[in-house]
N, C-alpha and C positions, 0 to 999 in steps of 0.2 A: 504494500500500500504506500502510495506517495503522499508525503506530508509536506505542508508548506509552513515554514517557520520564519517569523520576523526577527531580524537580528539588528536591533537599533545601534548597538555598539559599533557595528561595521557598516551602517547605512545600507542595508540590503534585506531582501527576502530571499530565502533559499528553499529549494525543493530537495527533499531527501527521500531516498529509498534505502531502507536498511542502514541508516546512518551514513550513507554515501551521498554527497552533494551531486545532484544530477542537473541542477539549473539554478540560476540566480538572476536577480534584478537589483541593480545598484542605483542609488540616488545620492545627490548632493543636497544638503540642507542649508538654507539661509533663513533670515528672520521670518519671511512670509511664505516661502515655497519649499517644496521638495521637488527637485528636478531629476526625473528618471533619466539616467545617462546610458544605461546598458541593460539589455535583457538577453539571456542566453540559456538554451536547454541542450543537453547532450543529444547528439544526433539520433541515438537509439530510442529516445523518448519523445521526439518531435511528433506533432500531430495529435497529441493527447490533451491539449488544452492547458498544459502546465504553465506556459509563458503567460497566458491570460490569468491564471490563478495567482501567479507571482505579482503581476501588475495590480490585480484586484486587492491583494493583501496590502501593498504599499498605499493604495488609495484609501482603504479602510483605516489604516493606522494614521495616515496623514489627517483624515477627518477627525479622528479621536484626539489629535494634538492641535486641532484648529489651524492646520496648514493647508495651503492650496497645492495642487499637484500640476506640474508642467512636465514636458518631456522633450529631451533632445533625441532620445532613442526613437528611431522611426517606428518600431513596432508599438511601443507604448503610446506614441503620439496617435497612431491609428485607433487604439483602444480608447484613449481619452476623448477622441472626437465622437465616439459612439455613446459615451455615458454622460 
């Protein structure tokens, strides 16, 4: 089972299977925004919606912290346009 974990200390969300990182989504934080700069999932796990879950995790946590989310990452930018 793939788990998504928010890792605030490293400004990222990670996807884990059996405690092995198979994907991550990184962001940079400033006073107002969290800027998603990179999203990546291991080739063997692509097409399963993991990248979307990673972006969604960061968006949820940002809202909890009263931050806006923007994206330099092209994938995350497409997701943010839809929500």
